[in-house]
PyMOL Python script that loads the backbone (N, CA, C, O; Angstrom):
from pymol import cmd

cmd.read_pdbstr("""\
ATOM      1  N   UNK A   1      21.427 -37.308  14.420  1.00  0.00           N
ATOM      2  CA  UNK A   1      21.464 -37.084  12.995  1.00  0.00           C
ATOM      3  C   UNK A   1      22.854 -37.486  12.498  1.00  0.00           C
ATOM      4  O   UNK A   1      23.872 -37.140  13.097  1.00  0.00           O
ATOM      5  N   UNK A   2      22.866 -38.205  11.418  1.00  0.00           N
ATOM      6  CA  UNK A   2      24.134 -38.665  10.874  1.00  0.00           C
ATOM      7  C   UNK A   2      24.791 -37.552  10.062  1.00  0.00           C
ATOM      8  O   UNK A   2      24.166 -36.563   9.682  1.00  0.00           O
ATOM      9  N   UNK A   3      26.048 -37.758   9.825  1.00  0.00           N
ATOM     10  CA  UNK A   3      26.813 -36.766   9.054  1.00  0.00           C
ATOM     11  C   UNK A   3      26.263 -36.641   7.631  1.00  0.00           C
ATOM     12  O   UNK A   3      26.239 -35.549   7.063  1.00  0.00           O
ATOM     13  N   UNK A   4      25.820 -37.768   7.062  1.00  0.00           N
ATOM     14  CA  UNK A   4      25.265 -37.760   5.706  1.00  0.00           C
ATOM     15  C   UNK A   4      23.957 -36.956   5.667  1.00  0.00           C
ATOM     16  O   UNK A   4      23.727 -36.210   4.715  1.00  0.00           O
ATOM     17  N   UNK A   5      23.111 -37.095   6.671  1.00  0.00           N
ATOM     18  CA  UNK A   5      21.855 -36.348   6.728  1.00  0.00           C
ATOM     19  C   UNK A   5      22.120 -34.849   6.880  1.00  0.00           C
ATOM     20  O   UNK A   5      21.472 -34.027   6.232  1.00  0.00           O
ATOM     21  N   UNK A   6      23.074 -34.506   7.738  1.00  0.00           N
ATOM     22  CA  UNK A   6      23.404 -33.104   7.950  1.00  0.00           C
ATOM     23  C   UNK A   6      23.933 -32.475   6.664  1.00  0.00           C
ATOM     24  O   UNK A   6      23.600 -31.333   6.347  1.00  0.00           O
ATOM     25  N   UNK A   7      24.749 -33.210   5.932  1.00  0.00           N
ATOM     26  CA  UNK A   7      25.283 -32.699   4.662  1.00  0.00           C
ATOM     27  C   UNK A   7      24.165 -32.494   3.643  1.00  0.00           C
ATOM     28  O   UNK A   7      24.148 -31.495   2.924  1.00  0.00           O
ATOM     29  N   UNK A   8      23.236 -33.440   3.584  1.00  0.00           N
ATOM     30  CA  UNK A   8      22.118 -33.327   2.641  1.00  0.00           C
ATOM     31  C   UNK A   8      21.247 -32.125   2.978  1.00  0.00           C
ATOM     32  O   UNK A   8      20.834 -31.391   2.080  1.00  0.00           O
ATOM     33  N   UNK A   9      20.966 -31.915   4.253  1.00  0.00           N
ATOM     34  CA  UNK A   9      20.155 -30.769   4.671  1.00  0.00           C
ATOM     35  C   UNK A   9      20.869 -29.466   4.346  1.00  0.00           C
ATOM     36  O   UNK A   9      20.236 -28.512   3.894  1.00  0.00           O
ATOM     37  N   UNK A  10      22.162 -29.411   4.567  1.00  0.00           N
ATOM     38  CA  UNK A  10      22.947 -28.208   4.262  1.00  0.00           C
ATOM     39  C   UNK A  10      22.889 -27.895   2.776  1.00  0.00           C
ATOM     40  O   UNK A  10      22.712 -26.736   2.402  1.00  0.00           O
ATOM     41  N   UNK A  11      23.033 -28.886   1.935  1.00  0.00           N
ATOM     42  CA  UNK A  11      22.988 -28.693   0.488  1.00  0.00           C
ATOM     43  C   UNK A  11      21.613 -28.185   0.069  1.00  0.00           C
ATOM     44  O   UNK A  11      21.523 -27.283  -0.764  1.00  0.00           O
ATOM     45  N   UNK A  12      20.546 -28.742   0.623  1.00  0.00           N
ATOM     46  CA  UNK A  12      19.187 -28.322   0.277  1.00  0.00           C
ATOM     47  C   UNK A  12      18.958 -26.870   0.704  1.00  0.00           C
ATOM     48  O   UNK A  12      18.431 -26.070  -0.069  1.00  0.00           O
ATOM     49  N   UNK A  13      19.353 -26.534   1.927  1.00  0.00           N
ATOM     50  CA  UNK A  13      19.172 -25.163   2.426  1.00  0.00           C
ATOM     51  C   UNK A  13      19.962 -24.172   1.568  1.00  0.00           C
ATOM     52  O   UNK A  13      19.432 -23.123   1.200  1.00  0.00           O
ATOM     53  N   UNK A  14      21.199 -24.481   1.248  1.00  0.00           N
ATOM     54  CA  UNK A  14      22.002 -23.593   0.407  1.00  0.00           C
ATOM     55  C   UNK A  14      21.393 -23.456  -0.989  1.00  0.00           C
ATOM     56  O   UNK A  14      21.427 -22.376  -1.577  1.00  0.00           O
ATOM     57  N   UNK A  15      20.844 -24.530  -1.511  1.00  0.00           N
ATOM     58  CA  UNK A  15      20.184 -24.468  -2.817  1.00  0.00           C
ATOM     59  C   UNK A  15      18.967 -23.560  -2.805  1.00  0.00           C
ATOM     60  O   UNK A  15      18.755 -22.783  -3.736  1.00  0.00           O
ATOM     61  N   UNK A  16      18.175 -23.656  -1.758  1.00  0.00           N
ATOM     62  CA  UNK A  16      16.994 -22.797  -1.627  1.00  0.00           C
ATOM     63  C   UNK A  16      17.414 -21.336  -1.494  1.00  0.00           C
ATOM     64  O   UNK A  16      16.825 -20.459  -2.125  1.00  0.00           O
ATOM     65  N   UNK A  17      18.424 -21.077  -0.678  1.00  0.00           N
ATOM     66  CA  UNK A  17      18.911 -19.701  -0.514  1.00  0.00           C
ATOM     67  C   UNK A  17      19.422 -19.135  -1.833  1.00  0.00           C
ATOM     68  O   UNK A  17      19.143 -17.982  -2.160  1.00  0.00           O
ATOM     69  N   UNK A  18      20.157 -19.921  -2.581  1.00  0.00           N
ATOM     70  CA  UNK A  18      20.653 -19.483  -3.884  1.00  0.00           C
ATOM     71  C   UNK A  18      19.530 -19.180  -4.850  1.00  0.00           C
ATOM     72  O   UNK A  18      19.602 -18.205  -5.599  1.00  0.00           O
ATOM     73  N   UNK A  19      18.493 -19.999  -4.844  1.00  0.00           N
ATOM     74  CA  UNK A  19      17.345 -19.788  -5.712  1.00  0.00           C
ATOM     75  C   UNK A  19      16.634 -18.485  -5.363  1.00  0.00           C
ATOM     76  O   UNK A  19      16.256 -17.727  -6.256  1.00  0.00           O
ATOM     77  N   UNK A  20      16.451 -18.219  -4.080  1.00  0.00           N
ATOM     78  CA  UNK A  20      15.776 -16.988  -3.637  1.00  0.00           C
ATOM     79  C   UNK A  20      16.585 -15.759  -4.040  1.00  0.00           C
ATOM     80  O   UNK A  20      16.024 -14.794  -4.560  1.00  0.00           O
ATOM     81  N   UNK A  21      17.883 -15.784  -3.808  1.00  0.00           N
ATOM     82  CA  UNK A  21      18.732 -14.642  -4.160  1.00  0.00           C
ATOM     83  C   UNK A  21      18.737 -14.430  -5.668  1.00  0.00           C
ATOM     84  O   UNK A  21      18.574 -13.301  -6.130  1.00  0.00           O
ATOM     85  N   UNK A  22      18.921 -15.497  -6.443  1.00  0.00           N
ATOM     86  CA  UNK A  22      18.928 -15.372  -7.895  1.00  0.00           C
ATOM     87  C   UNK A  22      17.580 -14.874  -8.406  1.00  0.00           C
ATOM     88  O   UNK A  22      17.535 -14.017  -9.288  1.00  0.00           O
ATOM     89  N   UNK A  23      16.492 -15.396  -7.869  1.00  0.00           N
ATOM     90  CA  UNK A  23      15.166 -14.995  -8.310  1.00  0.00           C
ATOM     91  C   UNK A  23      14.871 -13.537  -8.028  1.00  0.00           C
ATOM     92  O   UNK A  23      14.225 -12.870  -8.837  1.00  0.00           O
ATOM     93  N   UNK A  24      15.328 -13.032  -6.904  1.00  0.00           N
ATOM     94  CA  UNK A  24      15.068 -11.628  -6.587  1.00  0.00           C
ATOM     95  C   UNK A  24      15.952 -10.695  -7.416  1.00  0.00           C
ATOM     96  O   UNK A  24      15.525  -9.590  -7.751  1.00  0.00           O
ATOM     97  N   UNK A  25      17.149 -11.107  -7.746  1.00  0.00           N
ATOM     98  CA  UNK A  25      18.047 -10.261  -8.537  1.00  0.00           C
ATOM     99  C   UNK A  25      17.698 -10.302 -10.028  1.00  0.00           C
ATOM    100  O   UNK A  25      17.984  -9.343 -10.745  1.00  0.00           O
ATOM    101  N   UNK A  26      17.102 -11.362 -10.498  1.00  0.00           N
ATOM    102  CA  UNK A  26      16.799 -11.498 -11.918  1.00  0.00           C
ATOM    103  C   UNK A  26      15.742 -10.504 -12.367  1.00  0.00           C
ATOM    104  O   UNK A  26      15.655 -10.201 -13.557  1.00  0.00           O
ATOM    105  N   UNK A  27      14.934  -9.985 -11.441  1.00  0.00           N
ATOM    106  CA  UNK A  27      13.867  -9.051 -11.810  1.00  0.00           C
ATOM    107  C   UNK A  27      14.367  -7.627 -11.980  1.00  0.00           C
ATOM    108  O   UNK A  27      13.633  -6.789 -12.505  1.00  0.00           O
ATOM    109  N   UNK A  28      15.575  -7.324 -11.560  1.00  0.00           N
ATOM    110  CA  UNK A  28      16.088  -5.958 -11.639  1.00  0.00           C
ATOM    111  C   UNK A  28      16.623  -5.693 -13.041  1.00  0.00           C
ATOM    112  O   UNK A  28      17.650  -6.233 -13.450  1.00  0.00           O
ATOM    113  N   UNK A  29      15.889  -4.839 -13.769  1.00  0.00           N
ATOM    114  CA  UNK A  29      16.293  -4.494 -15.136  1.00  0.00           C
ATOM    115  C   UNK A  29      16.528  -3.001 -15.303  1.00  0.00           C
ATOM    116  O   UNK A  29      17.045  -2.566 -16.332  1.00  0.00           O
ATOM    117  N   UNK A  30      16.151  -2.206 -14.292  1.00  0.00           N
ATOM    118  CA  UNK A  30      16.310  -0.754 -14.395  1.00  0.00           C
ATOM    119  C   UNK A  30      16.700  -0.186 -13.036  1.00  0.00           C
ATOM    120  O   UNK A  30      16.282  -0.686 -11.992  1.00  0.00           O
ATOM    121  N   UNK A  31      17.512   0.870 -13.074  1.00  0.00           N
ATOM    122  CA  UNK A  31      17.846   1.616 -11.866  1.00  0.00           C
ATOM    123  C   UNK A  31      17.618   3.096 -12.152  1.00  0.00           C
ATOM    124  O   UNK A  31      17.852   3.568 -13.265  1.00  0.00           O
ATOM    125  N   UNK A  32      17.162   3.817 -11.143  1.00  0.00           N
ATOM    126  CA  UNK A  32      16.909   5.245 -11.284  1.00  0.00           C
ATOM    127  C   UNK A  32      17.475   5.995 -10.085  1.00  0.00           C
ATOM    128  O   UNK A  32      17.352   5.551  -8.944  1.00  0.00           O
ATOM    129  N   UNK A  33      18.093   7.134 -10.360  1.00  0.00           N
ATOM    130  CA  UNK A  33      18.501   8.072  -9.324  1.00  0.00           C
ATOM    131  C   UNK A  33      17.477   9.196  -9.332  1.00  0.00           C
ATOM    132  O   UNK A  33      17.257   9.845 -10.355  1.00  0.00           O
ATOM    133  N   UNK A  34      16.846   9.423  -8.168  1.00  0.00           N
ATOM    134  CA  UNK A  34      15.777  10.410  -8.056  1.00  0.00           C
ATOM    135  C   UNK A  34      16.115  11.391  -6.941  1.00  0.00           C
ATOM    136  O   UNK A  34      16.481  10.982  -5.839  1.00  0.00           O
ATOM    137  N   UNK A  35      15.994  12.692  -7.227  1.00  0.00           N
ATOM    138  CA  UNK A  35      16.190  13.731  -6.216  1.00  0.00           C
ATOM    139  C   UNK A  35      14.857  14.427  -5.971  1.00  0.00           C
ATOM    140  O   UNK A  35      14.153  14.792  -6.913  1.00  0.00           O
ATOM    141  N   UNK A  36      14.519  14.606  -4.695  1.00  0.00           N
ATOM    142  CA  UNK A  36      13.245  15.196  -4.295  1.00  0.00           C
ATOM    143  C   UNK A  36      13.507  16.359  -3.343  1.00  0.00           C
ATOM    144  O   UNK A  36      14.371  16.276  -2.470  1.00  0.00           O
ATOM    145  N   UNK A  37      12.750  17.446  -3.519  1.00  0.00           N
ATOM    146  CA  UNK A  37      12.730  18.549  -2.555  1.00  0.00           C
ATOM    147  C   UNK A  37      11.357  18.570  -1.908  1.00  0.00           C
ATOM    148  O   UNK A  37      10.331  18.600  -2.588  1.00  0.00           O
ATOM    149  N   UNK A  38      11.357  18.553  -0.554  1.00  0.00           N
ATOM    150  CA  UNK A  38      10.090  18.540   0.173  1.00  0.00           C
ATOM    151  C   UNK A  38      10.309  19.124   1.560  1.00  0.00           C
ATOM    152  O   UNK A  38      11.292  18.795   2.224  1.00  0.00           O
ATOM    153  N   UNK A  39       9.403  19.986   2.001  1.00  0.00           N
ATOM    154  CA  UNK A  39       9.476  20.623   3.323  1.00  0.00           C
ATOM    155  C   UNK A  39      10.829  21.292   3.578  1.00  0.00           C
ATOM    156  O   UNK A  39      11.336  21.259   4.699  1.00  0.00           O
ATOM    157  N   UNK A  40      11.399  21.883   2.567  1.00  0.00           N
ATOM    158  CA  UNK A  40      12.675  22.570   2.720  1.00  0.00           C
ATOM    159  C   UNK A  40      13.885  21.658   2.714  1.00  0.00           C
ATOM    160  O   UNK A  40      15.012  22.136   2.847  1.00  0.00           O
ATOM    161  N   UNK A  41      13.684  20.359   2.563  1.00  0.00           N
ATOM    162  CA  UNK A  41      14.797  19.422   2.511  1.00  0.00           C
ATOM    163  C   UNK A  41      15.033  18.913   1.108  1.00  0.00           C
ATOM    164  O   UNK A  41      14.146  18.985   0.258  1.00  0.00           O
ATOM    165  N   UNK A  42      16.215  18.403   0.865  1.00  0.00           N
ATOM    166  CA  UNK A  42      16.593  17.866  -0.450  1.00  0.00           C
ATOM    167  C   UNK A  42      17.293  16.541  -0.221  1.00  0.00           C
ATOM    168  O   UNK A  42      18.184  16.440   0.622  1.00  0.00           O
ATOM    169  N   UNK A  43      16.888  15.517  -0.979  1.00  0.00           N
ATOM    170  CA  UNK A  43      17.513  14.206  -0.837  1.00  0.00           C
ATOM    171  C   UNK A  43      17.486  13.474  -2.161  1.00  0.00           C
ATOM    172  O   UNK A  43      16.532  13.592  -2.930  1.00  0.00           O
ATOM    173  N   UNK A  44      18.535  12.720  -2.420  1.00  0.00           N
ATOM    174  CA  UNK A  44      18.624  11.881  -3.616  1.00  0.00           C
ATOM    175  C   UNK A  44      18.803  10.431  -3.187  1.00  0.00           C
ATOM    176  O   UNK A  44      19.511  10.139  -2.223  1.00  0.00           O
ATOM    177  N   UNK A  45      18.151   9.526  -3.918  1.00  0.00           N
ATOM    178  CA  UNK A  45      18.264   8.097  -3.629  1.00  0.00           C
ATOM    179  C   UNK A  45      18.238   7.322  -4.941  1.00  0.00           C
ATOM    180  O   UNK A  45      17.829   7.839  -5.980  1.00  0.00           O
ATOM    181  N   UNK A  46      18.683   6.071  -4.869  1.00  0.00           N
ATOM    182  CA  UNK A  46      18.682   5.180  -6.024  1.00  0.00           C
ATOM    183  C   UNK A  46      17.683   4.060  -5.782  1.00  0.00           C
ATOM    184  O   UNK A  46      17.603   3.505  -4.686  1.00  0.00           O
ATOM    185  N   UNK A  47      16.926   3.737  -6.821  1.00  0.00           N
ATOM    186  CA  UNK A  47      15.966   2.642  -6.748  1.00  0.00           C
ATOM    187  C   UNK A  47      16.205   1.674  -7.888  1.00  0.00           C
ATOM    188  O   UNK A  47      16.757   2.041  -8.924  1.00  0.00           O
ATOM    189  N   UNK A  48      15.785   0.437  -7.689  1.00  0.00           N
ATOM    190  CA  UNK A  48      15.925  -0.587  -8.720  1.00  0.00           C
ATOM    191  C   UNK A  48      14.598  -1.313  -8.861  1.00  0.00           C
ATOM    192  O   UNK A  48      13.840  -1.441  -7.899  1.00  0.00           O
ATOM    193  N   UNK A  49      14.325  -1.787 -10.073  1.00  0.00           N
ATOM    194  CA  UNK A  49      13.074  -2.493 -10.297  1.00  0.00           C
ATOM    195  C   UNK A  49      13.043  -3.184 -11.637  1.00  0.00           C
ATOM    196  O   UNK A  49      14.011  -3.158 -12.397  1.00  0.00           O
ATOM    197  N   UNK A  50      11.911  -3.803 -11.914  1.00  0.00           N
ATOM    198  CA  UNK A  50      11.733  -4.531 -13.163  1.00  0.00           C
ATOM    199  C   UNK A  50      11.635  -3.580 -14.360  1.00  0.00           C
ATOM    200  O   UNK A  50      11.962  -3.954 -15.487  1.00  0.00           O
ATOM    201  N   UNK A  51      11.183  -2.348 -14.105  1.00  0.00           N
ATOM    202  CA  UNK A  51      11.075  -1.348 -15.177  1.00  0.00           C
ATOM    203  C   UNK A  51      11.397   0.034 -14.580  1.00  0.00           C
ATOM    204  O   UNK A  51      11.458   0.177 -13.358  1.00  0.00           O
ATOM    205  N   UNK A  52      11.601   1.041 -15.424  1.00  0.00           N
ATOM    206  CA  UNK A  52      11.969   2.366 -14.910  1.00  0.00           C
ATOM    207  C   UNK A  52      10.934   2.976 -13.956  1.00  0.00           C
ATOM    208  O   UNK A  52      11.306   3.648 -12.994  1.00  0.00           O
ATOM    209  N   UNK A  53       9.645   2.750 -14.211  1.00  0.00           N
ATOM    210  CA  UNK A  53       8.620   3.301 -13.325  1.00  0.00           C
ATOM    211  C   UNK A  53       8.728   2.723 -11.916  1.00  0.00           C
ATOM    212  O   UNK A  53       8.615   3.453 -10.932  1.00  0.00           O
ATOM    213  N   UNK A  54       8.942   1.431 -11.822  1.00  0.00           N
ATOM    214  CA  UNK A  54       9.086   0.785 -10.523  1.00  0.00           C
ATOM    215  C   UNK A  54      10.343   1.262  -9.811  1.00  0.00           C
ATOM    216  O   UNK A  54      10.321   1.487  -8.601  1.00  0.00           O
ATOM    217  N   UNK A  55      11.435   1.418 -10.545  1.00  0.00           N
ATOM    218  CA  UNK A  55      12.690   1.897  -9.957  1.00  0.00           C
ATOM    219  C   UNK A  55      12.547   3.339  -9.474  1.00  0.00           C
ATOM    220  O   UNK A  55      13.044   3.686  -8.403  1.00  0.00           O
ATOM    221  N   UNK A  56      11.869   4.182 -10.260  1.00  0.00           N
ATOM    222  CA  UNK A  56      11.644   5.578  -9.877  1.00  0.00           C
ATOM    223  C   UNK A  56      10.794   5.659  -8.621  1.00  0.00           C
ATOM    224  O   UNK A  56      11.092   6.431  -7.710  1.00  0.00           O
ATOM    225  N   UNK A  57       9.740   4.864  -8.573  1.00  0.00           N
ATOM    226  CA  UNK A  57       8.850   4.858  -7.411  1.00  0.00           C
ATOM    227  C   UNK A  57       9.593   4.417  -6.150  1.00  0.00           C
ATOM    228  O   UNK A  57       9.386   4.984  -5.077  1.00  0.00           O
ATOM    229  N   UNK A  58      10.452   3.412  -6.277  1.00  0.00           N
ATOM    230  CA  UNK A  58      11.229   2.954  -5.136  1.00  0.00           C
ATOM    231  C   UNK A  58      12.200   4.005  -4.617  1.00  0.00           C
ATOM    232  O   UNK A  58      12.359   4.170  -3.407  1.00  0.00           O
ATOM    233  N   UNK A  59      12.845   4.714  -5.535  1.00  0.00           N
ATOM    234  CA  UNK A  59      13.786   5.766  -5.135  1.00  0.00           C
ATOM    235  C   UNK A  59      13.060   6.929  -4.477  1.00  0.00           C
ATOM    236  O   UNK A  59      13.535   7.473  -3.480  1.00  0.00           O
ATOM    237  N   UNK A  60      11.913   7.314  -5.026  1.00  0.00           N
ATOM    238  CA  UNK A  60      11.169   8.427  -4.443  1.00  0.00           C
ATOM    239  C   UNK A  60      10.614   8.037  -3.075  1.00  0.00           C
ATOM    240  O   UNK A  60      10.559   8.878  -2.178  1.00  0.00           O
ATOM    241  N   UNK A  61      10.212   6.812  -2.900  1.00  0.00           N
ATOM    242  CA  UNK A  61       9.747   6.343  -1.587  1.00  0.00           C
ATOM    243  C   UNK A  61      10.874   6.419  -0.568  1.00  0.00           C
ATOM    244  O   UNK A  61      10.652   6.807   0.579  1.00  0.00           O
ATOM    245  N   UNK A  62      12.082   6.051  -0.982  1.00  0.00           N
ATOM    246  CA  UNK A  62      13.242   6.140  -0.083  1.00  0.00           C
ATOM    247  C   UNK A  62      13.525   7.589   0.290  1.00  0.00           C
ATOM    248  O   UNK A  62      13.803   7.887   1.452  1.00  0.00           O
ATOM    249  N   UNK A  63      13.457   8.490  -0.681  1.00  0.00           N
ATOM    250  CA  UNK A  63      13.648   9.915  -0.406  1.00  0.00           C
ATOM    251  C   UNK A  63      12.622  10.419   0.598  1.00  0.00           C
ATOM    252  O   UNK A  63      12.972  11.060   1.590  1.00  0.00           O
ATOM    253  N   UNK A  64      11.360  10.125   0.335  1.00  0.00           N
ATOM    254  CA  UNK A  64      10.281  10.640   1.170  1.00  0.00           C
ATOM    255  C   UNK A  64      10.271  10.018   2.565  1.00  0.00           C
ATOM    256  O   UNK A  64       9.765  10.624   3.509  1.00  0.00           O
ATOM    257  N   UNK A  65      10.817   8.833   2.698  1.00  0.00           N
ATOM    258  CA  UNK A  65      10.918   8.219   4.014  1.00  0.00           C
ATOM    259  C   UNK A  65      11.782   9.045   4.956  1.00  0.00           C
ATOM    260  O   UNK A  65      11.573   9.022   6.169  1.00  0.00           O
ATOM    261  N   UNK A  66      12.742   9.768   4.413  1.00  0.00           N
ATOM    262  CA  UNK A  66      13.625  10.621   5.215  1.00  0.00           C
ATOM    263  C   UNK A  66      13.064  12.037   5.331  1.00  0.00           C
ATOM    264  O   UNK A  66      13.142  12.650   6.395  1.00  0.00           O
ATOM    265  N   UNK A  67      12.503  12.554   4.247  1.00  0.00           N
ATOM    266  CA  UNK A  67      12.073  13.952   4.213  1.00  0.00           C
ATOM    267  C   UNK A  67      10.724  14.207   4.887  1.00  0.00           C
ATOM    268  O   UNK A  67      10.491  15.309   5.386  1.00  0.00           O
ATOM    269  N   UNK A  68       9.844  13.230   4.914  1.00  0.00           N
ATOM    270  CA  UNK A  68       8.493  13.424   5.428  1.00  0.00           C
ATOM    271  C   UNK A  68       8.344  12.765   6.802  1.00  0.00           C
ATOM    272  O   UNK A  68       9.038  11.805   7.137  1.00  0.00           O
ATOM    273  N   UNK A  69       7.414  13.315   7.577  1.00  0.00           N
ATOM    274  CA  UNK A  69       7.081  12.683   8.848  1.00  0.00           C
ATOM    275  C   UNK A  69       5.570  12.546   8.931  1.00  0.00           C
ATOM    276  O   UNK A  69       4.841  13.530   8.806  1.00  0.00           O
ATOM    277  N   UNK A  70       5.116  11.356   9.136  1.00  0.00           N
ATOM    278  CA  UNK A  70       3.679  11.108   9.169  1.00  0.00           C
ATOM    279  C   UNK A  70       3.148  10.694   7.819  1.00  0.00           C
ATOM    280  O   UNK A  70       3.761  10.936   6.780  1.00  0.00           O
ATOM    281  N   UNK A  71       1.988  10.061   7.863  1.00  0.00           N
ATOM    282  CA  UNK A  71       1.383   9.523   6.640  1.00  0.00           C
ATOM    283  C   UNK A  71       0.965  10.630   5.672  1.00  0.00           C
ATOM    284  O   UNK A  71       1.175  10.496   4.467  1.00  0.00           O
ATOM    285  N   UNK A  72       0.381  11.717   6.172  1.00  0.00           N
ATOM    286  CA  UNK A  72      -0.050  12.801   5.289  1.00  0.00           C
ATOM    287  C   UNK A  72       1.110  13.385   4.504  1.00  0.00           C
ATOM    288  O   UNK A  72       1.014  13.560   3.290  1.00  0.00           O
ATOM    289  N   UNK A  73       2.210  13.687   5.191  1.00  0.00           N
ATOM    290  CA  UNK A  73       3.375  14.255   4.509  1.00  0.00           C
ATOM    291  C   UNK A  73       3.989  13.247   3.553  1.00  0.00           C
ATOM    292  O   UNK A  73       4.435  13.616   2.467  1.00  0.00           O
ATOM    293  N   UNK A  74       4.018  11.980   3.943  1.00  0.00           N
ATOM    294  CA  UNK A  74       4.588  10.951   3.068  1.00  0.00           C
ATOM    295  C   UNK A  74       3.807  10.864   1.764  1.00  0.00           C
ATOM    296  O   UNK A  74       4.401  10.775   0.690  1.00  0.00           O
ATOM    297  N   UNK A  75       2.494  10.890   1.849  1.00  0.00           N
ATOM    298  CA  UNK A  75       1.662  10.821   0.639  1.00  0.00           C
ATOM    299  C   UNK A  75       1.888  12.050  -0.235  1.00  0.00           C
ATOM    300  O   UNK A  75       2.027  11.931  -1.452  1.00  0.00           O
ATOM    301  N   UNK A  76       1.927  13.238   0.386  1.00  0.00           N
ATOM    302  CA  UNK A  76       2.181  14.461  -0.378  1.00  0.00           C
ATOM    303  C   UNK A  76       3.552  14.419  -1.033  1.00  0.00           C
ATOM    304  O   UNK A  76       3.707  14.790  -2.197  1.00  0.00           O
ATOM    305  N   UNK A  77       4.549  13.962  -0.276  1.00  0.00           N
ATOM    306  CA  UNK A  77       5.916  13.899  -0.816  1.00  0.00           C
ATOM    307  C   UNK A  77       5.995  12.945  -2.012  1.00  0.00           C
ATOM    308  O   UNK A  77       6.615  13.259  -3.028  1.00  0.00           O
ATOM    309  N   UNK A  78       5.369  11.794  -1.877  1.00  0.00           N
ATOM    310  CA  UNK A  78       5.419  10.809  -2.970  1.00  0.00           C
ATOM    311  C   UNK A  78       4.655  11.274  -4.204  1.00  0.00           C
ATOM    312  O   UNK A  78       4.879  10.762  -5.301  1.00  0.00           O
ATOM    313  N   UNK A  79       3.760  12.233  -4.033  1.00  0.00           N
ATOM    314  CA  UNK A  79       3.006  12.775  -5.163  1.00  0.00           C
ATOM    315  C   UNK A  79       3.635  14.040  -5.746  1.00  0.00           C
ATOM    316  O   UNK A  79       3.125  14.571  -6.733  1.00  0.00           O
ATOM    317  N   UNK A  80       4.729  14.537  -5.162  1.00  0.00           N
ATOM    318  CA  UNK A  80       5.396  15.714  -5.714  1.00  0.00           C
ATOM    319  C   UNK A  80       6.265  15.307  -6.912  1.00  0.00           C
ATOM    320  O   UNK A  80       6.715  14.167  -7.024  1.00  0.00           O
ATOM    321  N   UNK A  81       6.476  16.264  -7.780  1.00  0.00           N
ATOM    322  CA  UNK A  81       7.331  16.035  -8.945  1.00  0.00           C
ATOM    323  C   UNK A  81       8.799  16.037  -8.488  1.00  0.00           C
ATOM    324  O   UNK A  81       9.220  16.993  -7.835  1.00  0.00           O
ATOM    325  N   UNK A  82       9.578  15.018  -8.802  1.00  0.00           N
ATOM    326  CA  UNK A  82      11.002  15.019  -8.431  1.00  0.00           C
ATOM    327  C   UNK A  82      11.748  16.151  -9.122  1.00  0.00           C
ATOM    328  O   UNK A  82      11.359  16.601 -10.200  1.00  0.00           O
ATOM    329  N   UNK A  83      12.831  16.606  -8.484  1.00  0.00           N
ATOM    330  CA  UNK A  83      13.691  17.641  -9.055  1.00  0.00           C
ATOM    331  C   UNK A  83      14.447  17.075 -10.249  1.00  0.00           C
ATOM    332  O   UNK A  83      14.581  17.732 -11.281  1.00  0.00           O
ATOM    333  N   UNK A  84      14.944  15.836 -10.097  1.00  0.00           N
ATOM    334  CA  UNK A  84      15.646  15.189 -11.210  1.00  0.00           C
ATOM    335  C   UNK A  84      15.451  13.677 -11.153  1.00  0.00           C
ATOM    336  O   UNK A  84      15.320  13.088 -10.080  1.00  0.00           O
ATOM    337  N   UNK A  85      15.435  13.070 -12.332  1.00  0.00           N
ATOM    338  CA  UNK A  85      15.297  11.625 -12.464  1.00  0.00           C
ATOM    339  C   UNK A  85      16.262  11.176 -13.553  1.00  0.00           C
ATOM    340  O   UNK A  85      16.217  11.675 -14.677  1.00  0.00           O
ATOM    341  N   UNK A  86      17.132  10.234 -13.217  1.00  0.00           N
ATOM    342  CA  UNK A  86      18.068   9.663 -14.185  1.00  0.00           C
ATOM    343  C   UNK A  86      17.963   8.146 -14.116  1.00  0.00           C
ATOM    344  O   UNK A  86      18.295   7.546 -13.094  1.00  0.00           O
ATOM    345  N   UNK A  87      17.507   7.529 -15.190  1.00  0.00           N
ATOM    346  CA  UNK A  87      17.324   6.068 -15.205  1.00  0.00           C
ATOM    347  C   UNK A  87      18.258   5.407 -16.217  1.00  0.00           C
ATOM    348  O   UNK A  87      18.626   5.990 -17.238  1.00  0.00           O
ATOM    349  N   UNK A  88      18.622   4.180 -15.896  1.00  0.00           N
ATOM    350  CA  UNK A  88      19.454   3.402 -16.822  1.00  0.00           C
ATOM    351  C   UNK A  88      19.007   1.959 -16.816  1.00  0.00           C
ATOM    352  O   UNK A  88      19.578   1.133 -17.529  1.00  0.00           O
TER     353      UNK A  88
END
""", "prot")
cmd.dss("prot")
cmd.show_as("cartoon", "prot")
cmd.util.cbc("prot")
cmd.orient("prot")
């Protein structure tokens, strides 16, 4: 492979990577801090998303991933009312 070909491939790969990163960050319009109490534990996490509902859901999923064990507990935890929700 020539030096010119390697440079062209590098530029294309970097361009694709930049597009993917920019595209994924452009959808974030809301962030939420959510605190959940479940099974005697308390945890707060931050979520981001295209809208406040998506950001809240992401934060609560992160909380429940630590607080719950097993699918049944995870579902119950994700369906509990958070202790606090702050979105911006």
